[in-house]
MIDO-942409 format. One record per residue (C-alpha): residue number from 0; chain; x negated, y negated, z. Coordinates in nm, 4 decimals, always signed. Example, Ala and Ser with C-alpha at 12.3 -4.5 7.8 and 13.67 -1.06 7.14 Angstrom:
2
<seq = 0, mol = A, xx = -1.2300, yy = +0.4500, zz = +0.7800>;
<seq = 1, mol = A, xx = -1.3670, yy = +0.1060, zz = +0.7140>;
# end
This chain:
290
<seq = 0, mol = A, xx = +0.3166, yy = -3.1054, zz = +4.5767>;
<seq = 1, mol = A, xx = -0.0155, yy = -2.9066, zz = +4.4447>;
<seq = 2, mol = A, xx = +0.0063, yy = -2.6741, zz = +4.7492>;
<seq = 3, mol = A, xx = +0.3722, yy = -2.6099, zz = +4.6613>;
<seq = 4, mol = A, xx = +0.3232, yy = -2.5378, zz = +4.3113>;
<seq = 5, mol = A, xx = +0.0404, yy = -2.3014, zz = +4.4004>;
<seq = 6, mol = A, xx = +0.2559, yy = -2.1241, zz = +4.6646>;
<seq = 7, mol = A, xx = +0.5247, yy = -2.0745, zz = +4.3998>;
<seq = 8, mol = A, xx = +0.2901, yy = -1.9349, zz = +4.1440>;
<seq = 9, mol = A, xx = +0.1610, yy = -1.6923, zz = +4.3993>;
<seq = 10, mol = A, xx = +0.4974, yy = -1.5823, zz = +4.4834>;
<seq = 11, mol = A, xx = +0.5724, yy = -1.5175, zz = +4.0971>;
<seq = 12, mol = A, xx = +0.2424, yy = -1.3275, zz = +4.0691>;
<seq = 13, mol = A, xx = +0.3340, yy = -1.1260, zz = +4.3684>;
<seq = 14, mol = A, xx = +0.6711, yy = -1.0329, zz = +4.2234>;
<seq = 15, mol = A, xx = +0.5345, yy = -0.9429, zz = +3.8951>;
<seq = 16, mol = A, xx = +0.2826, yy = -0.6976, zz = +4.0547>;
<seq = 17, mol = A, xx = +0.5182, yy = -0.5518, zz = +4.2823>;
<seq = 18, mol = A, xx = +0.5633, yy = -0.1962, zz = +4.3925>;
<seq = 19, mol = A, xx = +0.7980, yy = -0.1175, zz = +4.0840>;
<seq = 20, mol = A, xx = +0.5287, yy = -0.2421, zz = +3.8376>;
<seq = 21, mol = A, xx = +0.2567, yy = -0.0343, zz = +4.0066>;
<seq = 22, mol = A, xx = +0.4598, yy = +0.2896, zz = +4.0094>;
<seq = 23, mol = A, xx = +0.5540, yy = +0.2284, zz = +3.6478>;
<seq = 24, mol = A, xx = +0.2066, yy = +0.1732, zz = +3.5490>;
<seq = 25, mol = A, xx = +0.0824, yy = +0.4741, zz = +3.7304>;
<seq = 26, mol = A, xx = +0.3616, yy = +0.6894, zz = +3.5745>;
<seq = 27, mol = A, xx = +0.2769, yy = +0.5780, zz = +3.2156>;
<seq = 28, mol = A, xx = -0.1032, yy = +0.6261, zz = +3.2957>;
<seq = 29, mol = A, xx = -0.0142, yy = +0.9760, zz = +3.3807>;
<seq = 30, mol = A, xx = +0.2006, yy = +1.0399, zz = +3.0547>;
<seq = 31, mol = A, xx = -0.0863, yy = +0.9029, zz = +2.8650>;
<seq = 32, mol = A, xx = -0.3280, yy = +1.1383, zz = +3.0412>;
<seq = 33, mol = A, xx = -0.1062, yy = +1.4500, zz = +2.9946>;
<seq = 34, mol = A, xx = -0.0708, yy = +1.3662, zz = +2.6221>;
<seq = 35, mol = A, xx = -0.4431, yy = +1.3161, zz = +2.5739>;
<seq = 36, mol = A, xx = -0.5441, yy = +1.6421, zz = +2.7228>;
<seq = 37, mol = A, xx = -0.4600, yy = +1.8614, zz = +2.4195>;
<seq = 38, mol = A, xx = -0.5930, yy = +1.5899, zz = +2.1870>;
<seq = 39, mol = A, xx = -0.9182, yy = +1.5842, zz = +2.3636>;
<seq = 40, mol = A, xx = -0.9215, yy = +1.9710, zz = +2.3661>;
<seq = 41, mol = A, xx = -0.8862, yy = +1.9995, zz = +1.9947>;
<seq = 42, mol = A, xx = -1.1515, yy = +1.7076, zz = +1.9291>;
<seq = 43, mol = A, xx = -1.4000, yy = +1.8980, zz = +2.1478>;
<seq = 44, mol = A, xx = -1.3308, yy = +2.2310, zz = +1.9939>;
<seq = 45, mol = A, xx = -1.3771, yy = +2.0727, zz = +1.6358>;
<seq = 46, mol = A, xx = -1.7377, yy = +1.9897, zz = +1.7197>;
<seq = 47, mol = A, xx = -1.8043, yy = +2.2945, zz = +1.9282>;
<seq = 48, mol = A, xx = -1.9839, yy = +2.5767, zz = +1.7188>;
<seq = 49, mol = A, xx = -1.9452, yy = +2.8459, zz = +1.9848>;
<seq = 50, mol = A, xx = -1.6881, yy = +3.0930, zz = +1.9893>;
<seq = 51, mol = A, xx = -1.5542, yy = +3.0497, zz = +2.3249>;
<seq = 52, mol = A, xx = -1.2069, yy = +2.9360, zz = +2.4078>;
<seq = 53, mol = A, xx = -1.0427, yy = +2.7451, zz = +2.6994>;
<seq = 54, mol = A, xx = -1.0609, yy = +2.3967, zz = +2.8105>;
<seq = 55, mol = A, xx = -1.4006, yy = +2.2204, zz = +2.7866>;
<seq = 56, mol = A, xx = -1.5023, yy = +1.8410, zz = +2.8546>;
<seq = 57, mol = A, xx = -1.7841, yy = +1.8529, zz = +2.5875>;
<seq = 58, mol = A, xx = -1.8830, yy = +2.0904, zz = +2.3235>;
<seq = 59, mol = A, xx = -2.1344, yy = +2.3429, zz = +2.4343>;
<seq = 60, mol = A, xx = -2.3267, yy = +2.3348, zz = +2.0971>;
<seq = 61, mol = A, xx = -2.2411, yy = +2.0247, zz = +1.8945>;
<seq = 62, mol = A, xx = -2.2160, yy = +2.0284, zz = +1.5286>;
<seq = 63, mol = A, xx = -2.0178, yy = +1.8803, zz = +1.2156>;
<seq = 64, mol = A, xx = -2.0116, yy = +2.2157, zz = +1.0442>;
<seq = 65, mol = A, xx = -1.6194, yy = +2.2322, zz = +1.0972>;
<seq = 66, mol = A, xx = -1.5657, yy = +1.9194, zz = +0.9256>;
<seq = 67, mol = A, xx = -1.8135, yy = +1.9923, zz = +0.6509>;
<seq = 68, mol = A, xx = -1.6214, yy = +2.3168, zz = +0.5842>;
<seq = 69, mol = A, xx = -1.2911, yy = +2.1294, zz = +0.5558>;
<seq = 70, mol = A, xx = -1.4025, yy = +1.8565, zz = +0.3100>;
<seq = 71, mol = A, xx = -1.6308, yy = +2.0667, zz = +0.1040>;
<seq = 72, mol = A, xx = -1.4215, yy = +2.3768, zz = +0.0783>;
<seq = 73, mol = A, xx = -1.2099, yy = +2.4014, zz = -0.2404>;
<seq = 74, mol = A, xx = -0.9265, yy = +2.5598, zz = -0.0736>;
<seq = 75, mol = A, xx = -0.9020, yy = +2.2528, zz = +0.1519>;
<seq = 76, mol = A, xx = -1.0242, yy = +1.9849, zz = -0.0618>;
<seq = 77, mol = A, xx = -0.7241, yy = +2.0181, zz = -0.3171>;
<seq = 78, mol = A, xx = -0.4617, yy = +1.9938, zz = -0.0868>;
<seq = 79, mol = A, xx = -0.6215, yy = +1.7024, zz = +0.0932>;
<seq = 80, mol = A, xx = -0.6265, yy = +1.5072, zz = -0.2277>;
<seq = 81, mol = A, xx = -0.2748, yy = +1.6135, zz = -0.2934>;
<seq = 82, mol = A, xx = -0.1744, yy = +1.4621, zz = +0.0471>;
<seq = 83, mol = A, xx = -0.3641, yy = +1.1477, zz = -0.0180>;
<seq = 84, mol = A, xx = -0.1947, yy = +1.1122, zz = -0.3729>;
<seq = 85, mol = A, xx = +0.1561, yy = +1.1696, zz = -0.2612>;
<seq = 86, mol = A, xx = +0.1111, yy = +0.9447, zz = +0.0484>;
<seq = 87, mol = A, xx = -0.0210, yy = +0.6441, zz = -0.1448>;
<seq = 88, mol = A, xx = +0.2133, yy = +0.7057, zz = -0.4403>;
<seq = 89, mol = A, xx = +0.5037, yy = +0.7689, zz = -0.2499>;
<seq = 90, mol = A, xx = +0.4579, yy = +0.4807, zz = -0.0096>;
<seq = 91, mol = A, xx = +0.4325, yy = +0.2524, zz = -0.3009>;
<seq = 92, mol = A, xx = +0.7471, yy = +0.3633, zz = -0.4663>;
<seq = 93, mol = A, xx = +0.9395, yy = +0.3906, zz = -0.1344>;
<seq = 94, mol = A, xx = +0.8586, yy = +0.0134, zz = -0.0687>;
<seq = 95, mol = A, xx = +0.9394, yy = -0.0698, zz = -0.4402>;
<seq = 96, mol = A, xx = +1.2780, yy = +0.0986, zz = -0.4223>;
<seq = 97, mol = A, xx = +1.3438, yy = -0.0296, zz = -0.0810>;
<seq = 98, mol = A, xx = +1.2459, yy = -0.3895, zz = -0.1531>;
<seq = 99, mol = A, xx = +1.4180, yy = -0.4239, zz = -0.4771>;
<seq = 100, mol = A, xx = +1.7315, yy = -0.2368, zz = -0.3521>;
<seq = 101, mol = A, xx = +1.7581, yy = -0.4718, zz = -0.0618>;
<seq = 102, mol = A, xx = +1.7030, yy = -0.7769, zz = -0.2718>;
<seq = 103, mol = A, xx = +2.0032, yy = -0.6863, zz = -0.4755>;
<seq = 104, mol = A, xx = +2.2105, yy = -0.6261, zz = -0.1784>;
<seq = 105, mol = A, xx = +2.1710, yy = -0.9897, zz = -0.0384>;
<seq = 106, mol = A, xx = +2.2850, yy = -1.1398, zz = -0.3747>;
<seq = 107, mol = A, xx = +2.6442, yy = -1.2310, zz = -0.2190>;
<seq = 108, mol = A, xx = +2.7810, yy = -1.3389, zz = -0.5458>;
<seq = 109, mol = A, xx = +2.7071, yy = -1.0162, zz = -0.7129>;
<seq = 110, mol = A, xx = +3.0292, yy = -0.8261, zz = -0.8119>;
<seq = 111, mol = A, xx = +3.0700, yy = -0.4875, zz = -0.6367>;
<seq = 112, mol = A, xx = +2.8078, yy = -0.5722, zz = -0.3754>;
<seq = 113, mol = A, xx = +3.0157, yy = -0.4522, zz = -0.0853>;
<seq = 114, mol = A, xx = +3.1065, yy = -0.1448, zz = -0.2574>;
<seq = 115, mol = A, xx = +2.7463, yy = -0.0562, zz = -0.3502>;
<seq = 116, mol = A, xx = +2.6412, yy = -0.1250, zz = +0.0008>;
<seq = 117, mol = A, xx = +2.9164, yy = +0.1076, zz = +0.1441>;
<seq = 118, mol = A, xx = +2.8240, yy = +0.3736, zz = -0.1004>;
<seq = 119, mol = A, xx = +2.4734, yy = +0.3853, zz = +0.0075>;
<seq = 120, mol = A, xx = +2.5629, yy = +0.3734, zz = +0.3964>;
<seq = 121, mol = A, xx = +2.7990, yy = +0.6703, zz = +0.3089>;
<seq = 122, mol = A, xx = +2.5033, yy = +0.8841, zz = +0.2047>;
<seq = 123, mol = A, xx = +2.3462, yy = +0.8107, zz = +0.5409>;
<seq = 124, mol = A, xx = +2.6150, yy = +1.0085, zz = +0.7091>;
<seq = 125, mol = A, xx = +2.7226, yy = +1.2699, zz = +0.4294>;
<seq = 126, mol = A, xx = +2.4985, yy = +1.4477, zz = +0.1857>;
<seq = 127, mol = A, xx = +2.5262, yy = +1.7212, zz = -0.0425>;
<seq = 128, mol = A, xx = +2.3176, yy = +1.9883, zz = +0.1357>;
<seq = 129, mol = A, xx = +2.0109, yy = +2.1768, zz = +0.0714>;
<seq = 130, mol = A, xx = +2.1266, yy = +2.4140, zz = -0.2071>;
<seq = 131, mol = A, xx = +2.2950, yy = +2.1329, zz = -0.4168>;
<seq = 132, mol = A, xx = +1.9665, yy = +1.9126, zz = -0.3491>;
<seq = 133, mol = A, xx = +1.7686, yy = +2.1916, zz = -0.4851>;
<seq = 134, mol = A, xx = +1.9864, yy = +2.2680, zz = -0.7889>;
<seq = 135, mol = A, xx = +1.9726, yy = +1.8865, zz = -0.8857>;
<seq = 136, mol = A, xx = +1.5760, yy = +1.8976, zz = -0.8387>;
<seq = 137, mol = A, xx = +1.5669, yy = +2.2091, zz = -1.0434>;
<seq = 138, mol = A, xx = +1.7837, yy = +2.0610, zz = -1.3339>;
<seq = 139, mol = A, xx = +1.5916, yy = +1.7478, zz = -1.3393>;
<seq = 140, mol = A, xx = +1.2699, yy = +1.9428, zz = -1.3817>;
<seq = 141, mol = A, xx = +1.1077, yy = +1.8051, zz = -1.0493>;
<seq = 142, mol = A, xx = +1.0455, yy = +2.1420, zz = -0.8924>;
<seq = 143, mol = A, xx = +0.6976, yy = +2.2625, zz = -0.8924>;
<seq = 144, mol = A, xx = +0.5859, yy = +1.8967, zz = -0.9572>;
<seq = 145, mol = A, xx = +0.4305, yy = +1.6310, zz = -0.7311>;
<seq = 146, mol = A, xx = +0.6726, yy = +1.3791, zz = -0.8749>;
<seq = 147, mol = A, xx = +0.9515, yy = +1.5587, zz = -0.6914>;
<seq = 148, mol = A, xx = +0.7919, yy = +1.5421, zz = -0.3449>;
<seq = 149, mol = A, xx = +0.7232, yy = +1.1660, zz = -0.4330>;
<seq = 150, mol = A, xx = +1.0361, yy = +1.0497, zz = -0.5612>;
<seq = 151, mol = A, xx = +1.2948, yy = +1.2334, zz = -0.3444>;
<seq = 152, mol = A, xx = +1.1762, yy = +1.0901, zz = +0.0077>;
<seq = 153, mol = A, xx = +1.1289, yy = +0.7311, zz = -0.1761>;
<seq = 154, mol = A, xx = +1.4835, yy = +0.6898, zz = -0.1937>;
<seq = 155, mol = A, xx = +1.5376, yy = +0.6138, zz = +0.1788>;
<seq = 156, mol = A, xx = +1.8723, yy = +0.4277, zz = +0.2692>;
<seq = 157, mol = A, xx = +1.7703, yy = +0.3782, zz = +0.6172>;
<seq = 158, mol = A, xx = +1.4540, yy = +0.1770, zz = +0.5083>;
<seq = 159, mol = A, xx = +1.6542, yy = -0.0206, zz = +0.2535>;
<seq = 160, mol = A, xx = +1.9040, yy = -0.1340, zz = +0.5194>;
<seq = 161, mol = A, xx = +1.6336, yy = -0.2312, zz = +0.7518>;
<seq = 162, mol = A, xx = +1.4718, yy = -0.4255, zz = +0.4636>;
<seq = 163, mol = A, xx = +1.8064, yy = -0.5924, zz = +0.3664>;
<seq = 164, mol = A, xx = +1.8643, yy = -0.7025, zz = +0.7248>;
<seq = 165, mol = A, xx = +1.5206, yy = -0.8747, zz = +0.7186>;
<seq = 166, mol = A, xx = +1.5951, yy = -1.0256, zz = +0.3894>;
<seq = 167, mol = A, xx = +1.9071, yy = -1.1859, zz = +0.5278>;
<seq = 168, mol = A, xx = +1.7126, yy = -1.3404, zz = +0.7980>;
<seq = 169, mol = A, xx = +1.5227, yy = -1.5656, zz = +0.5450>;
<seq = 170, mol = A, xx = +1.6727, yy = -1.9009, zz = +0.5294>;
<seq = 171, mol = A, xx = +1.9011, yy = -1.9719, zz = +0.2405>;
<seq = 172, mol = A, xx = +1.7599, yy = -2.3066, zz = +0.1752>;
<seq = 173, mol = A, xx = +1.4368, yy = -2.1390, zz = +0.0388>;
<seq = 174, mol = A, xx = +1.6434, yy = -1.9480, zz = -0.2100>;
<seq = 175, mol = A, xx = +1.8092, yy = -2.2765, zz = -0.3120>;
<seq = 176, mol = A, xx = +1.4825, yy = -2.4578, zz = -0.3217>;
<seq = 177, mol = A, xx = +1.3176, yy = -2.1878, zz = -0.5659>;
<seq = 178, mol = A, xx = +1.6265, yy = -2.1963, zz = -0.7953>;
<seq = 179, mol = A, xx = +1.6119, yy = -2.5779, zz = -0.8244>;
<seq = 180, mol = A, xx = +1.2256, yy = -2.5615, zz = -0.9131>;
<seq = 181, mol = A, xx = +1.3385, yy = -2.3230, zz = -1.1905>;
<seq = 182, mol = A, xx = +1.2409, yy = -1.9784, zz = -1.0524>;
<seq = 183, mol = A, xx = +1.4396, yy = -1.6800, zz = -1.1918>;
<seq = 184, mol = A, xx = +1.5489, yy = -1.4284, zz = -0.9400>;
<seq = 185, mol = A, xx = +1.2408, yy = -1.2060, zz = -0.9867>;
<seq = 186, mol = A, xx = +1.0027, yy = -1.5092, zz = -0.9467>;
<seq = 187, mol = A, xx = +1.1920, yy = -1.5752, zz = -0.6257>;
<seq = 188, mol = A, xx = +1.1493, yy = -1.2260, zz = -0.5183>;
<seq = 189, mol = A, xx = +0.7683, yy = -1.2077, zz = -0.5848>;
<seq = 190, mol = A, xx = +0.6961, yy = -1.5687, zz = -0.4745>;
<seq = 191, mol = A, xx = +0.9146, yy = -1.6324, zz = -0.1861>;
<seq = 192, mol = A, xx = +1.0621, yy = -1.3011, zz = -0.0414>;
<seq = 193, mol = A, xx = +0.7650, yy = -1.0652, zz = -0.0466>;
<seq = 194, mol = A, xx = +0.5212, yy = -1.3136, zz = +0.1128>;
<seq = 195, mol = A, xx = +0.7650, yy = -1.3773, zz = +0.3975>;
<seq = 196, mol = A, xx = +0.8284, yy = -0.9919, zz = +0.4541>;
<seq = 197, mol = A, xx = +0.4647, yy = -0.8923, zz = +0.5749>;
<seq = 198, mol = A, xx = +0.5947, yy = -0.7620, zz = +0.8887>;
<seq = 199, mol = A, xx = +0.8695, yy = -0.5526, zz = +0.7388>;
<seq = 200, mol = A, xx = +0.6406, yy = -0.4206, zz = +0.4585>;
<seq = 201, mol = A, xx = +0.3983, yy = -0.3192, zz = +0.7063>;
<seq = 202, mol = A, xx = +0.6222, yy = -0.1270, zz = +0.9362>;
<seq = 203, mol = A, xx = +0.8488, yy = +0.0369, zz = +0.6718>;
<seq = 204, mol = A, xx = +0.5472, yy = +0.1099, zz = +0.4794>;
<seq = 205, mol = A, xx = +0.3973, yy = +0.2736, zz = +0.7763>;
<seq = 206, mol = A, xx = +0.7203, yy = +0.4968, zz = +0.8202>;
<seq = 207, mol = A, xx = +0.6879, yy = +0.5974, zz = +0.4700>;
<seq = 208, mol = A, xx = +0.3258, yy = +0.6715, zz = +0.4784>;
<seq = 209, mol = A, xx = +0.3873, yy = +0.8818, zz = +0.8083>;
<seq = 210, mol = A, xx = +0.6658, yy = +1.0716, zz = +0.6554>;
<seq = 211, mol = A, xx = +0.4667, yy = +1.1537, zz = +0.3407>;
<seq = 212, mol = A, xx = +0.1442, yy = +1.2529, zz = +0.4940>;
<seq = 213, mol = A, xx = +0.3270, yy = +1.4978, zz = +0.7370>;
<seq = 214, mol = A, xx = +0.5668, yy = +1.6365, zz = +0.4770>;
<seq = 215, mol = A, xx = +0.6231, yy = +1.9908, zz = +0.5050>;
<seq = 216, mol = A, xx = +0.9950, yy = +2.0742, zz = +0.4433>;
<seq = 217, mol = A, xx = +0.9942, yy = +1.9272, zz = +0.0760>;
<seq = 218, mol = A, xx = +0.6839, yy = +2.1108, zz = -0.0328>;
<seq = 219, mol = A, xx = +0.8441, yy = +2.4444, zz = +0.1240>;
<seq = 220, mol = A, xx = +1.1439, yy = +2.3828, zz = -0.0810>;
<seq = 221, mol = A, xx = +1.0410, yy = +2.2593, zz = -0.4080>;
<seq = 222, mol = A, xx = +0.6774, yy = +2.3852, zz = -0.4356>;
<seq = 223, mol = A, xx = +0.5909, yy = +2.7368, zz = -0.5112>;
<seq = 224, mol = A, xx = +0.2416, yy = +2.6787, zz = -0.6671>;
<seq = 225, mol = A, xx = -0.0447, yy = +2.6953, zz = -0.4129>;
<seq = 226, mol = A, xx = -0.2428, yy = +2.4633, zz = -0.6104>;
<seq = 227, mol = A, xx = +0.0018, yy = +2.1858, zz = -0.5426>;
<seq = 228, mol = A, xx = +0.0298, yy = +2.2272, zz = -0.1862>;
<seq = 229, mol = A, xx = -0.0468, yy = +1.9410, zz = +0.0581>;
<seq = 230, mol = A, xx = -0.2676, yy = +1.9552, zz = +0.3592>;
<seq = 231, mol = A, xx = +0.0236, yy = +2.0192, zz = +0.6053>;
<seq = 232, mol = A, xx = +0.1146, yy = +2.3383, zz = +0.4144>;
<seq = 233, mol = A, xx = -0.2440, yy = +2.4466, zz = +0.4099>;
<seq = 234, mol = A, xx = -0.2845, yy = +2.3448, zz = +0.7786>;
<seq = 235, mol = A, xx = -0.0022, yy = +2.5876, zz = +0.8735>;
<seq = 236, mol = A, xx = -0.1515, yy = +2.8878, zz = +0.6885>;
<seq = 237, mol = A, xx = -0.4743, yy = +2.7833, zz = +0.8631>;
<seq = 238, mol = A, xx = -0.3439, yy = +2.7834, zz = +1.1914>;
<seq = 239, mol = A, xx = -0.1476, yy = +3.1088, zz = +1.1249>;
<seq = 240, mol = A, xx = -0.4541, yy = +3.2817, zz = +1.0341>;
<seq = 241, mol = A, xx = -0.3272, yy = +3.3938, zz = +0.7041>;
<seq = 242, mol = A, xx = -0.5681, yy = +3.1609, zz = +0.4864>;
<seq = 243, mol = A, xx = -0.8478, yy = +3.0497, zz = +0.6802>;
<seq = 244, mol = A, xx = -1.1259, yy = +2.9010, zz = +0.4742>;
<seq = 245, mol = A, xx = -1.4887, yy = +3.0287, zz = +0.4897>;
<seq = 246, mol = A, xx = -1.6907, yy = +2.8541, zz = +0.7657>;
<seq = 247, mol = A, xx = -2.0150, yy = +2.7221, zz = +0.6805>;
<seq = 248, mol = A, xx = -2.3204, yy = +2.5909, zz = +0.8489>;
<seq = 249, mol = A, xx = -2.2600, yy = +2.7932, zz = +1.1836>;
<seq = 250, mol = A, xx = -1.9017, yy = +2.6900, zz = +1.2292>;
<seq = 251, mol = A, xx = -1.6709, yy = +2.9351, zz = +1.3755>;
<seq = 252, mol = A, xx = -1.2959, yy = +3.0003, zz = +1.2746>;
<seq = 253, mol = A, xx = -1.1743, yy = +2.8102, zz = +1.5893>;
<seq = 254, mol = A, xx = -1.4011, yy = +2.5123, zz = +1.4907>;
<seq = 255, mol = A, xx = -1.2743, yy = +2.5013, zz = +1.1356>;
<seq = 256, mol = A, xx = -0.8993, yy = +2.5222, zz = +1.2548>;
<seq = 257, mol = A, xx = -0.9392, yy = +2.2324, zz = +1.5180>;
<seq = 258, mol = A, xx = -1.1318, yy = +2.0327, zz = +1.2767>;
<seq = 259, mol = A, xx = -0.8455, yy = +2.0529, zz = +1.0191>;
<seq = 260, mol = A, xx = -0.5947, yy = +1.9458, zz = +1.2878>;
<seq = 261, mol = A, xx = -0.8177, yy = +1.6182, zz = +1.3569>;
<seq = 262, mol = A, xx = -0.8490, yy = +1.5483, zz = +0.9920>;
<seq = 263, mol = A, xx = -0.4574, yy = +1.5847, zz = +0.9618>;
<seq = 264, mol = A, xx = -0.3929, yy = +1.3291, zz = +1.2499>;
<seq = 265, mol = A, xx = -0.6852, yy = +1.1028, zz = +1.2283>;
<seq = 266, mol = A, xx = -0.5795, yy = +0.8700, zz = +0.9374>;
<seq = 267, mol = A, xx = -0.2944, yy = +0.7214, zz = +1.1206>;
<seq = 268, mol = A, xx = -0.4892, yy = +0.7069, zz = +1.4437>;
<seq = 269, mol = A, xx = -0.7083, yy = +0.4763, zz = +1.2775>;
<seq = 270, mol = A, xx = -0.4228, yy = +0.2767, zz = +1.1007>;
<seq = 271, mol = A, xx = -0.2045, yy = +0.2244, zz = +1.3944>;
<seq = 272, mol = A, xx = -0.4267, yy = -0.0309, zz = +1.5781>;
<seq = 273, mol = A, xx = -0.4523, yy = -0.2472, zz = +1.2790>;
<seq = 274, mol = A, xx = -0.0685, yy = -0.2296, zz = +1.2034>;
<seq = 275, mol = A, xx = +0.0537, yy = -0.2491, zz = +1.5615>;
<seq = 276, mol = A, xx = +0.1352, yy = -0.6202, zz = +1.5432>;
<seq = 277, mol = A, xx = +0.3346, yy = -0.5855, zz = +1.2289>;
<seq = 278, mol = A, xx = +0.4998, yy = -0.2500, zz = +1.3536>;
<seq = 279, mol = A, xx = +0.6146, yy = -0.4257, zz = +1.6789>;
<seq = 280, mol = A, xx = +0.7636, yy = -0.7263, zz = +1.4587>;
<seq = 281, mol = A, xx = +0.9224, yy = -0.4567, zz = +1.2221>;
<seq = 282, mol = A, xx = +1.0852, yy = -0.2757, zz = +1.5166>;
<seq = 283, mol = A, xx = +1.3189, yy = -0.6087, zz = +1.5648>;
<seq = 284, mol = A, xx = +1.4047, yy = -0.6239, zz = +1.1874>;
<seq = 285, mol = A, xx = +1.7540, yy = -0.7771, zz = +1.1671>;
<seq = 286, mol = A, xx = +1.8072, yy = -0.7661, zz = +1.5371>;
<seq = 287, mol = A, xx = +1.8441, yy = -1.1510, zz = +1.5680>;
<seq = 288, mol = A, xx = +2.0482, yy = -1.3536, zz = +1.3345>;
<seq = 289, mol = A, xx = +2.0258, yy = -1.7212, zz = +1.3247>;
# end
């Protein structure tokens, strides 16, 4: 019997590591290698203090002057702080609006709940357009203000619907138990719903943070003061060569440009490994109903 079970296990492993799995693995390794080539070039050039161009495996003259130029130069420090401020504040407001809005939409005894949900879904298909949005933002006094680029992306119906779907998967018995224990709706939200929603909060919060950190369009439309530009706006000017900061410590223009690119992509390269398990769970938000 043991030999039969061992044979069955061997056959399963053989099928698991068949030709398709090997080819599939090699294909994805090739794709990863192709993706890593430009990232590696930018990383090497950000540490290379020479003026040469082209593909290099290692810096010819290693130095941190490029990164020092990015973090100490006032023309880059201010946009970097603006990006950090809007990313943190916008993610907070985005999660607050999404969670509170989703919690309202799962109140099945609330009058007009279906109409409100339909009105929100309608905005995912139809919108006023760029010019009406700009007129509304201007009339509200949100142009040339960081509040404009924080509050506008925070109202995201797609993330709200994802959060609502996740809340609907929470057993109704938990809400009933909280009500019997004397919890108000807000206490139920804070003590029951949010602690059970870590995966959804992490995945949707990550999507908000990435959107705010990489935001370029809203700054281009609603911000005209250069002192309020974020890092992405400044990075474009650097790459176009129209607003290159002064290089210090022996850094070249190419070194500063590549160091700025690494600074722009580094935060989420660090965050993704720690949030990956929550992000994978969040992909399936609302996909399975019990």
